[in-house]
Backbone as JSON, one array per atom type, in Angstrom:
{
  "sequence": "MPIVDGYEVVGRVKSGLFAHYENPPIIAMTGQRNIDKNSYLDKGFSEILPKPFSHDKLLNTLNAILDVNNHQNLEIRLDESAIQSNSELFSLEIISSFLDSPKSIYEVLESFLEDTHDNLNRLSAAVENLSYDEIKSISHKMLPMFRQLKVEKAIPILEKFEHLSYDVTHKKTVRKFEKLKLSILHLEKAIYAFLPTLPVDID",
  "N": [[3.31, 20.7, -3.05], [4.29, 23.48, -4.63], [5.11, 26.05, -3.83], [4.92, 26.65, -1.03], [5.69, 24.66, 1.9], [4.33, 21.91, 3.9], [4.87, 22.46, 6.6], [5.03, 25.24, 6.67], [2.42, 25.93, 5.94], [0.93, 24.96, 8.13], [2.02, 26.59, 10.11], [1.09, 29.09, 9.27], [-1.76, 28.87, 9.41], [-2.07, 28.51, 12.08], [-1.26, 30.83, 13.16], [-2.89, 32.75, 14.25], [-3.99, 34.62, 12.66], [-6.21, 33.98, 11.25], [-9.49, 34.11, 11.73], [-11.51, 32.23, 11.47], [-10.34, 29.82, 11.98], [-10.38, 27.32, 14.29], [-8.66, 25.71, 15.71], [-8.76, 22.91, 14.84], [-7.63, 19.46, 14.49], [-4.66, 18.74, 12.59], [-3.48, 16.71, 10.08], [-0.52, 15.3, 8.9], [0.29, 14.14, 5.73], [2.48, 12.13, 4.17], [4.93, 11.04, 1.8], [7.47, 10.54, 2.44], [10.29, 8.66, 3.64], [11.74, 7.2, 6.61], [10.69, 8.79, 8.75], [10.67, 11.39, 11.15], [8.7, 11.54, 13.65], [8.31, 13.3, 15.81], [9.32, 15.72, 14.88], [7.33, 16.6, 13.2], [5.15, 16.81, 14.95], [6.1, 18.75, 16.7], [6.0, 20.95, 15.08], [3.35, 21.52, 14.92], [1.55, 19.71, 13.81], [-0.99, 17.2, 14.26], [-0.9, 14.48, 13.91], [0.66, 11.87, 11.93], [0.37, 10.47, 8.7], [1.84, 8.1, 6.94], [2.36, 7.7, 3.46], [1.83, 4.9, 1.28], [-1.54, 4.87, 2.5], [-4.34, 3.1, 3.85], [-7.95, 3.25, 3.5], [-8.99, 2.36, 5.88], [-6.9, 2.78, 7.7], [-6.82, 5.56, 7.64], [-9.37, 6.19, 8.72], [-9.12, 5.04, 11.26], [-7.1, 6.61, 12.32], [-8.31, 9.14, 12.33], [-10.35, 8.55, 14.11], [-8.9, 8.12, 16.47], [-7.71, 10.64, 16.87], [-9.88, 12.42, 16.99], [-11.24, 11.37, 19.06], [-13.55, 9.71, 18.99], [-16.9, 8.73, 19.84], [-16.88, 8.9, 22.72], [-14.27, 8.09, 23.77], [-14.16, 5.41, 23.06], [-12.54, 2.7, 21.56], [-12.61, 2.3, 18.3], [-11.78, 0.02, 16.36], [-11.09, -0.29, 13.05], [-11.36, -2.5, 10.44], [-9.89, -4.04, 7.51], [-11.94, -4.62, 4.69], [-13.01, -7.78, 4.14], [-14.19, -8.64, 1.86], [-13.14, -7.22, -0.17], [-11.96, -6.52, -3.47], [-9.59, -8.66, -4.94], [-6.33, -8.8, -6.38], [-5.08, -11.13, -7.03], [-2.45, -11.52, -7.75], [1.11, -11.57, -7.6], [2.43, -9.37, -8.31], [1.11, -6.94, -8.01], [-1.11, -5.2, -5.77], [-4.49, -4.75, -4.71], [-5.39, -3.98, -2.32], [-5.13, -1.51, -0.9], [-6.14, 0.58, -2.66], [-8.7, -0.38, -3.22], [-9.96, -0.03, -0.84], [-10.68, 2.58, -0.85], [-12.26, 2.91, -3.06], [-15.5, 2.49, -4.53], [-16.57, 0.63, -6.28], [-16.22, -2.0, -8.77], [-15.95, -0.85, -11.29], [-14.8, 1.63, -10.76], [-12.29, 0.81, -9.86], [-11.34, -0.36, -12.19], [-11.15, 1.91, -13.85], [-9.22, 3.43, -12.47], [-6.98, 1.76, -12.64], [-6.68, 1.64, -15.4], [-6.09, 4.32, -15.96], [-3.72, 4.47, -14.51], [-2.05, 2.76, -16.01], [-1.84, 4.22, -18.42], [-0.63, 6.61, -17.52], [1.74, 5.56, -16.48], [2.97, 4.55, -18.75], [3.47, 6.94, -20.18], [5.12, 8.29, -18.31], [7.25, 6.52, -18.14], [8.38, 6.72, -20.68], [9.25, 9.38, -20.58], [11.05, 9.15, -18.49], [12.9, 7.45, -19.62], [14.08, 9.07, -21.58], [15.2, 10.98, -19.89], [17.05, 9.44, -18.47], [18.72, 8.63, -20.54], [19.89, 11.06, -21.19], [21.03, 11.59, -18.82], [19.79, 13.35, -17.02], [19.66, 14.53, -14.09], [17.89, 15.96, -12.3], [15.46, 15.73, -13.62], [15.1, 12.96, -13.68], [14.8, 12.48, -10.94], [12.48, 13.99, -10.41], [10.47, 12.79, -12.04], [10.46, 10.17, -11.02], [9.69, 10.64, -8.39], [7.11, 11.49, -8.87], [5.95, 9.15, -9.86], [6.09, 7.31, -7.78], [4.0, 7.42, -5.62], [1.61, 6.09, -6.6], [2.62, 3.61, -7.31], [3.31, 2.7, -4.83], [0.79, 2.61, -3.67], [-0.28, 0.49, -5.06], [1.4, -1.44, -4.25], [3.73, -2.32, -5.67], [6.23, -4.09, -5.44], [8.66, -4.79, -6.67], [9.37, -2.66, -8.29], [9.37, -0.37, -6.72], [11.76, -0.03, -4.98], [13.7, 0.71, -6.9], [12.65, 3.04, -8.04], [12.69, 4.62, -5.77], [15.44, 4.89, -5.36], [16.08, 6.3, -7.67], [14.63, 8.58, -7.12], [16.18, 9.81, -5.23], [18.6, 10.21, -6.49], [22.09, 10.21, -6.75], [24.34, 12.8, -7.67], [26.76, 12.01, -8.61], [26.55, 9.55, -9.73], [27.19, 6.95, -12.11], [26.6, 6.93, -15.66], [26.29, 4.45, -16.88], [25.56, 2.77, -14.75], [23.11, 3.91, -14.05], [21.59, 3.49, -16.36], [21.5, 0.7, -16.32], [19.97, 0.22, -14.01], [17.62, 1.4, -14.85], [16.84, -0.25, -16.98], [16.24, -2.55, -15.57], [14.09, -1.62, -14.09], [12.3, -1.03, -16.17], [11.78, -3.59, -17.17], [10.48, -4.79, -14.99], [8.2, -3.22, -14.89], [7.07, -3.83, -17.34], [6.29, -6.52, -16.93], [4.47, -6.03, -14.91], [2.5, -4.49, -16.24], [1.52, -6.41, -18.03], [0.35, -8.17, -16.21], [-1.66, -6.56, -15.1], [-3.21, -5.94, -17.36], [-4.11, -8.5, -17.92], [-5.68, -8.89, -15.72], [-7.75, -6.94, -15.79], [-10.0, -7.69, -17.54], [-11.32, -9.44, -15.87], [-12.76, -8.06, -14.06], [-16.05, -7.35, -12.95], [-17.54, -5.41, -14.81], [-19.25, -3.15, -17.01], [-17.85, -2.02, -19.82], [-17.76, 0.51, -22.14]],
  "CA": [[3.05, 22.14, -3.03], [5.52, 24.03, -5.19], [5.49, 27.35, -3.3], [5.15, 26.51, 0.41], [5.6, 23.27, 2.34], [3.32, 21.66, 4.92], [5.23, 23.14, 7.84], [4.67, 26.66, 6.55], [0.95, 26.01, 5.94], [0.49, 24.81, 9.52], [2.42, 27.8, 10.82], [0.21, 30.2, 8.9], [-3.13, 28.72, 9.9], [-2.06, 28.58, 13.55], [-0.64, 32.09, 13.55], [-3.86, 33.64, 14.87], [-4.45, 35.6, 11.67], [-7.44, 33.49, 10.61], [-10.51, 34.03, 12.78], [-12.36, 31.05, 11.29], [-9.62, 28.61, 12.39], [-10.64, 27.07, 15.71], [-7.71, 24.7, 16.16], [-9.02, 21.48, 14.58], [-6.37, 18.74, 14.27], [-4.09, 18.74, 11.24], [-2.73, 15.47, 9.86], [0.47, 15.34, 7.82], [0.31, 12.97, 4.86], [3.77, 12.24, 3.5], [5.52, 9.87, 1.16], [8.86, 10.46, 2.88], [10.68, 7.54, 4.47], [12.53, 7.56, 7.8], [10.01, 9.96, 9.31], [10.83, 11.76, 12.55], [7.35, 11.98, 14.02], [8.36, 14.46, 16.72], [9.57, 16.95, 14.14], [6.03, 17.04, 12.71], [4.32, 17.21, 16.09], [6.66, 20.0, 17.23], [5.62, 22.04, 14.17], [1.92, 21.8, 15.03], [0.69, 18.64, 13.3], [-1.56, 16.34, 15.3], [-0.55, 13.08, 13.62], [1.26, 11.64, 10.61], [-0.05, 9.29, 7.93], [2.77, 7.81, 5.85], [1.75, 7.15, 2.24], [0.38, 4.87, 1.07], [-2.34, 4.42, 3.63], [-5.65, 2.6, 3.45], [-9.16, 3.88, 4.01], [-9.14, 1.94, 7.27], [-5.88, 3.48, 8.48], [-7.27, 6.95, 7.74], [-10.49, 6.26, 9.66], [-8.62, 4.75, 12.61], [-6.35, 7.79, 12.77], [-9.3, 10.17, 12.66], [-11.04, 8.09, 15.31], [-8.02, 8.35, 17.62], [-7.49, 12.07, 17.08], [-11.13, 13.09, 17.34], [-11.78, 10.73, 20.26], [-14.93, 9.41, 18.62], [-17.75, 7.89, 20.7], [-16.51, 8.93, 24.14], [-13.05, 7.35, 24.07], [-14.21, 4.0, 22.67], [-11.59, 2.39, 20.49], [-13.33, 1.67, 17.19], [-10.8, -0.51, 15.42], [-11.72, -0.53, 11.75], [-10.54, -3.49, 9.74], [-10.05, -4.15, 6.07], [-13.11, -5.37, 4.22], [-12.55, -9.06, 3.61], [-14.81, -8.86, 0.55], [-12.49, -6.34, -1.13], [-11.49, -7.18, -4.68], [-8.19, -9.07, -4.87], [-5.67, -8.86, -7.69], [-4.6, -12.5, -7.23], [-1.16, -11.42, -8.42], [2.23, -11.22, -6.74], [3.06, -8.16, -8.84], [0.43, -5.74, -7.53], [-2.18, -5.44, -4.81], [-5.6, -3.79, -4.72], [-5.83, -3.84, -0.94], [-5.25, -0.11, -0.49], [-7.03, 1.41, -3.48], [-10.08, -0.86, -3.13], [-10.56, 0.47, 0.4], [-11.16, 3.92, -1.13], [-13.13, 2.91, -4.23], [-16.77, 1.86, -4.17], [-17.11, -0.27, -7.3], [-15.24, -2.57, -9.7], [-15.73, 0.09, -12.39], [-13.85, 2.63, -10.29], [-10.98, 0.17, -9.85], [-10.97, -0.49, -13.6], [-10.76, 3.23, -14.36], [-7.97, 3.82, -11.83], [-5.91, 0.94, -13.22], [-6.52, 2.07, -16.78], [-5.37, 5.59, -15.88], [-2.36, 4.16, -14.05], [-1.31, 2.22, -17.15], [-1.56, 5.32, -19.35], [0.34, 7.5, -16.9], [3.02, 4.86, -16.36], [3.55, 4.51, -20.1], [4.0, 8.27, -20.48], [6.22, 8.58, -17.4], [8.39, 5.66, -18.48], [9.0, 7.33, -21.86], [9.95, 10.57, -20.11], [12.16, 8.7, -17.68], [13.88, 6.89, -20.55], [14.8, 10.21, -22.16], [16.0, 11.6, -18.83], [18.17, 8.54, -18.19], [19.62, 8.69, -21.69], [20.63, 12.32, -21.1], [21.49, 11.69, -17.44], [19.22, 14.58, -16.46], [19.43, 14.14, -12.7], [16.7, 16.57, -11.72], [14.29, 15.16, -14.3], [14.96, 11.58, -13.18], [14.27, 12.59, -9.58], [11.11, 14.52, -10.47], [9.56, 11.78, -12.61], [10.39, 9.06, -10.07], [8.88, 11.13, -7.27], [5.73, 11.52, -9.35], [5.48, 7.79, -10.08], [6.12, 6.5, -6.57], [2.79, 7.26, -4.82], [0.69, 5.08, -7.11], [3.29, 2.32, -7.22], [3.18, 2.28, -3.43], [-0.61, 2.25, -3.45], [-0.49, -0.84, -5.65], [2.41, -2.33, -3.64], [4.56, -2.9, -6.73], [7.43, -4.21, -4.65], [9.89, -4.9, -7.47], [9.7, -1.37, -8.9], [9.47, 0.69, -5.72], [13.13, 0.28, -4.57], [14.42, 1.38, -7.98], [12.13, 4.4, -8.12], [13.18, 5.34, -4.59], [16.84, 5.23, -5.62], [16.06, 7.36, -8.67], [14.11, 9.8, -6.49], [17.29, 10.42, -4.47], [19.77, 9.89, -7.29], [23.29, 10.97, -6.47], [24.84, 13.48, -8.86], [28.01, 11.4, -9.09], [26.29, 8.2, -10.22], [27.61, 6.8, -13.5], [25.54, 6.75, -16.65], [26.13, 3.01, -17.1], [24.81, 2.23, -13.62], [21.75, 4.43, -14.13], [20.94, 2.77, -17.46], [21.28, -0.67, -15.86], [18.83, 0.25, -13.09], [16.42, 1.72, -15.62], [16.46, -1.46, -17.72], [15.61, -3.44, -14.59], [12.78, -1.02, -13.8], [11.46, -1.19, -17.36], [11.37, -4.99, -17.25], [9.5, -5.05, -13.93], [6.96, -2.54, -15.28], [6.51, -4.63, -18.44], [5.6, -7.65, -16.31], [3.33, -5.46, -14.18], [1.48, -4.13, -17.22], [0.9, -7.65, -18.52], [-0.49, -8.7, -15.13], [-2.85, -5.71, -14.96], [-4.04, -6.15, -18.55], [-4.75, -9.82, -17.77], [-6.65, -8.8, -14.63], [-8.86, -6.03, -16.09], [-11.23, -8.34, -18.05], [-11.99, -10.23, -14.84], [-13.62, -7.2, -13.24], [-17.45, -7.39, -13.4], [-18.02, -4.08, -15.19], [-19.61, -2.92, -18.42], [-17.0, -0.98, -20.37], [-18.15, 0.82, -23.5]],
  "C": [[4.31, 22.86, -3.48], [5.99, 25.32, -4.53], [5.79, 27.29, -1.8], [5.05, 25.03, 0.79], [4.57, 23.15, 3.46], [3.59, 22.37, 6.23], [4.79, 24.6, 7.81], [3.15, 26.85, 6.57], [0.42, 25.94, 7.36], [0.83, 26.07, 10.33], [1.5, 28.97, 10.53], [-1.17, 30.06, 9.5], [-3.2, 28.8, 11.42], [-1.47, 29.89, 14.07], [-1.57, 33.04, 14.28], [-4.43, 34.67, 13.93], [-5.78, 35.21, 11.03], [-8.5, 33.23, 11.68], [-11.35, 32.77, 12.69], [-11.66, 29.76, 11.73], [-9.77, 28.43, 13.9], [-9.85, 25.87, 16.23], [-8.16, 23.25, 15.98], [-7.69, 20.78, 14.32], [-5.96, 18.77, 12.8], [-3.21, 17.51, 11.1], [-1.76, 15.67, 8.7], [0.41, 14.03, 7.04], [1.58, 13.07, 4.01], [4.23, 10.93, 2.91], [6.97, 9.68, 1.56], [9.09, 9.21, 3.74], [11.51, 8.06, 5.64], [11.99, 8.83, 8.46], [10.35, 10.15, 10.78], [9.51, 12.37, 13.0], [7.37, 13.23, 14.89], [8.59, 15.77, 16.0], [8.27, 17.5, 13.55], [5.16, 17.55, 13.85], [4.79, 18.55, 16.66], [6.27, 21.2, 16.36], [4.12, 22.31, 14.17], [1.0, 20.76, 14.45], [0.2, 17.78, 14.46], [-1.15, 14.89, 15.14], [0.05, 13.02, 12.24], [0.67, 10.39, 9.99], [0.95, 9.08, 6.8], [2.01, 7.24, 4.65], [2.52, 5.91, 1.83], [-0.33, 4.41, 2.34], [-3.72, 4.0, 3.12], [-6.77, 3.46, 4.02], [-9.3, 3.59, 5.5], [-8.13, 2.64, 8.18], [-6.28, 4.95, 8.68], [-8.38, 7.07, 8.78], [-10.04, 5.99, 11.09], [-7.84, 5.93, 13.18], [-7.29, 8.91, 13.17], [-10.03, 9.83, 13.95], [-10.21, 8.39, 16.55], [-7.87, 9.83, 17.92], [-8.74, 12.78, 17.58], [-11.8, 12.49, 18.56], [-13.26, 10.39, 20.08], [-15.61, 8.51, 19.65], [-17.22, 7.75, 22.13], [-15.38, 7.95, 24.5], [-13.12, 5.86, 23.73], [-13.26, 3.78, 21.51], [-12.32, 1.62, 19.38], [-12.32, 1.19, 16.15], [-11.49, -0.92, 14.13], [-10.81, -1.45, 10.94], [-10.85, -3.5, 8.25], [-11.25, -5.02, 5.72], [-12.63, -6.66, 3.56], [-13.15, -9.36, 2.23], [-14.18, -7.97, -0.53], [-11.95, -7.14, -2.31], [-9.98, -7.46, -4.57], [-7.59, -9.13, -6.28], [-5.25, -10.29, -8.05], [-3.29, -12.52, -8.01], [-0.09, -11.05, -7.4], [2.84, -9.88, -7.15], [2.39, -6.87, -8.39], [-0.72, -6.13, -6.61], [-3.25, -4.35, -4.92], [-6.09, -3.48, -3.31], [-6.07, -2.38, -0.55], [-6.26, 0.64, -1.33], [-8.48, 0.93, -3.4], [-10.76, -0.41, -1.85], [-11.12, 1.88, 0.21], [-12.21, 3.95, -2.25], [-14.37, 2.07, -3.97], [-17.32, 0.89, -5.2], [-15.99, -0.84, -8.16], [-14.94, -1.61, -10.86], [-14.72, 1.16, -12.0], [-12.43, 2.06, -10.29], [-10.46, 0.03, -11.28], [-10.43, 0.83, -14.13], [-9.44, 3.7, -13.76], [-6.8, 3.05, -12.44], [-5.63, 1.34, -14.67], [-5.73, 3.39, -16.84], [-3.92, 5.38, -15.46], [-1.5, 3.64, -15.2], [-0.92, 3.31, -18.14], [-0.49, 6.24, -18.78], [1.71, 6.85, -16.82], [3.72, 4.78, -17.7], [4.18, 5.85, -20.44], [5.22, 8.59, -19.61], [7.46, 7.76, -17.72], [9.12, 6.19, -19.71], [9.81, 8.56, -21.47], [11.18, 10.19, -19.3], [13.28, 8.12, -18.56], [14.73, 8.0, -21.17], [15.7, 10.87, -21.12], [17.22, 10.75, -18.49], [19.19, 8.6, -19.32], [20.49, 9.94, -21.63], [21.25, 12.55, -19.73], [21.08, 13.04, -16.83], [18.77, 14.29, -15.03], [18.12, 14.67, -12.14], [15.42, 16.0, -12.33], [14.03, 13.73, -13.84], [14.32, 11.6, -11.79], [12.8, 13.0, -9.59], [10.12, 13.48, -10.96], [9.38, 10.62, -11.64], [9.53, 9.42, -8.87], [7.4, 11.13, -7.64], [5.15, 10.12, -9.48], [5.27, 7.02, -8.78], [4.79, 6.35, -5.83], [1.86, 6.15, -5.31], [1.32, 3.69, -7.1], [3.23, 1.79, -5.79], [1.76, 1.89, -3.12], [-0.9, 0.85, -3.95], [0.51, -1.86, -5.14], [3.22, -3.08, -4.71], [5.98, -3.02, -6.19], [8.72, -4.27, -5.47], [10.33, -3.56, -8.06], [9.99, -0.28, -7.87], [10.91, 0.99, -5.31], [13.93, 1.03, -5.63], [13.95, 2.83, -8.1], [12.59, 5.25, -6.93], [14.64, 5.75, -4.76], [16.93, 6.35, -6.66], [15.56, 8.68, -8.07], [15.21, 10.55, -5.75], [18.62, 10.16, -5.18], [20.95, 10.82, -6.97], [23.83, 11.58, -7.77], [26.14, 12.89, -9.38], [27.82, 9.98, -9.6], [26.69, 8.12, -11.69], [26.42, 6.56, -14.42], [25.25, 5.27, -16.85], [25.29, 2.38, -15.99], [23.35, 2.67, -13.66], [20.96, 3.71, -15.22], [20.59, 1.34, -17.03], [20.07, -0.75, -14.92], [17.53, 0.53, -13.85], [15.92, 0.5, -16.41], [15.77, -2.46, -16.8], [14.21, -2.94, -14.24], [11.82, -1.25, -14.96], [10.93, -2.62, -17.48], [10.3, -5.3, -16.2], [8.16, -4.39, -14.27], [6.28, -3.28, -16.44], [5.73, -5.81, -17.9], [4.35, -7.18, -15.56], [2.18, -5.15, -15.14], [0.76, -5.37, -17.75], [-0.06, -8.23, -17.47], [-1.77, -7.89, -14.99], [-3.78, -5.88, -16.16], [-4.76, -7.5, -18.5], [-5.85, -9.77, -16.71], [-7.9, -8.0, -15.02], [-10.12, -6.73, -16.62], [-11.97, -9.16, -16.99], [-12.89, -9.39, -13.95], [-15.05, -7.19, -13.79], [-18.01, -6.0, -13.69], [-18.39, -4.07, -16.66], [-18.81, -1.76, -18.92], [-17.38, -0.74, -21.83], [-16.94, 0.86, -24.42]]
}
């Protein structure tokens, strides 16, 4: 949210100025690390869901907050029939819990590949010019989907770029980018090899 943050939104809706608001629970969804849960609860949130989270985690959180079925604990587990990537480079565990068909997974992965290609080109230019703010912005934009796919080799680099220090050397930044680029190249090859295995009709 470019204009206001989540804290301000919660403050506004709980200010008493909105007659239609009857105090339903509000869940904070954040990609931030090292979360201080109490700081969110003190501001009026009911619970926190760190990104990425699965369909099952979301439902379990809602179940706990809304006290579904008279206090019965309805533990919801991952669907064992969910589509597997069969790759060490990426996982479909999270996104398949939200998607209802192999075609949907195909389309999400296809979109991810296109976006990653564009973002990597933009990141390359930003690294070349050592544009700190641009490096941070692009990395922040890339991270959510990389976390959803559990791309473990790329995530730490993107996280460092997201919080890049202004005194970092150009040589060190280029070296990290080359490592990131190589890991993404291997990832793309793995996804392109996986896509034809999905049982979908693609025109």
